[in-house]
VEXDREN-2710 file (C-alpha; in Angstrom, 1 decimal):
% VEXDREN-2710
k/r/px/py/pz
1/UNK/25.7/17.6/2.4
2/UNK/25.4/15.2/-0.6
3/UNK/23.9/16.0/-4.0
4/UNK/22.5/12.5/-4.8
5/UNK/22.2/13.3/-8.5
6/UNK/25.7/14.5/-8.9
7/UNK/27.8/13.5/-5.8
8/UNK/31.2/14.3/-7.3
9/UNK/34.5/12.5/-7.8
10/UNK/34.8/9.1/-6.2
11/UNK/31.1/8.4/-6.0
12/UNK/29.1/6.2/-8.4
13/UNK/25.4/6.6/-9.0
14/UNK/23.3/3.7/-10.3
15/UNK/19.6/3.4/-11.2
16/UNK/17.0/6.0/-12.0
17/UNK/17.2/9.6/-11.0
18/UNK/15.6/10.3/-7.6
19/UNK/14.0/13.6/-6.8
20/UNK/12.1/15.0/-3.9
21/UNK/9.6/17.9/-4.3
22/UNK/9.4/18.6/-0.5
23/UNK/10.7/17.4/2.8
24/UNK/7.6/15.3/3.6
25/UNK/8.0/13.3/0.4
26/UNK/11.6/12.5/1.5
27/UNK/10.5/11.3/4.9
28/UNK/7.4/9.4/3.9
29/UNK/8.5/7.7/0.7
30/UNK/12.2/7.2/1.1
31/UNK/14.5/4.7/2.9
32/UNK/18.2/5.5/3.2
33/UNK/20.8/3.0/4.1
34/UNK/24.4/3.7/5.1
35/UNK/26.7/0.7/5.0
36/UNK/23.6/-1.5/5.2
37/UNK/22.2/0.2/8.2
38/UNK/18.8/1.9/7.9
39/UNK/19.0/5.6/8.6
40/UNK/16.1/7.6/10.1
41/UNK/15.0/10.3/7.7
42/UNK/14.0/13.8/8.9
43/UNK/12.5/16.9/7.3
44/UNK/15.3/19.1/8.5
45/UNK/18.4/19.2/10.7
46/UNK/16.3/20.1/13.7
47/UNK/14.6/16.7/13.5
48/UNK/17.8/15.2/15.0
49/UNK/17.6/12.1/12.8
50/UNK/20.3/10.3/10.8
51/UNK/19.7/11.9/7.4
52/UNK/17.6/14.8/6.4
53/UNK/16.2/16.7/3.4
54/UNK/18.1/19.9/2.4
55/UNK/16.7/20.9/-1.0
56/UNK/14.4/19.6/-3.9
57/UNK/17.5/19.6/-6.2
58/UNK/18.5/16.2/-4.6
59/UNK/20.6/17.5/-1.6
60/UNK/20.5/15.5/1.6
61/UNK/22.7/15.7/4.6
62/UNK/23.8/13.2/7.2
63/UNK/23.9/13.8/10.9
64/UNK/27.4/12.3/10.9
65/UNK/29.7/13.0/8.0
66/UNK/30.3/10.4/5.3
67/UNK/33.8/8.9/5.2
68/UNK/35.8/7.2/2.4
69/UNK/34.3/3.9/1.4
70/UNK/30.8/4.6/2.9
71/UNK/28.1/3.0/0.8
72/UNK/24.8/4.9/0.6
73/UNK/21.7/3.4/-0.8
74/UNK/18.5/5.4/-1.4
75/UNK/15.2/3.8/-2.1
76/UNK/12.2/5.9/-3.1
77/UNK/8.8/4.2/-3.2
78/UNK/5.7/5.2/-5.1
79/UNK/2.8/6.4/-2.9
80/UNK/0.1/3.8/-2.5
81/UNK/-3.6/4.2/-2.1
82/UNK/-5.6/2.0/0.3
83/UNK/-9.1/1.4/-0.7
84/UNK/-11.7/0.0/1.5
END
């Protein structure tokens, strides 16, 4: 599990703070890349995807553990409204 707001020693955080209020917000508005490869987001571990939501505090978890020198990029997009 990774706390994206305070990942700990050896990690660098750049950009604005990213928060998720609920799992659906994480899966619908977020793209996660690990070493440049797009990861499929899931609402929980039972979704059997690459990375999933754990808690609104900024905790996410990867299906396969992170290793030294992994680069994780998280992009959160604003919701859009389509008008007709």
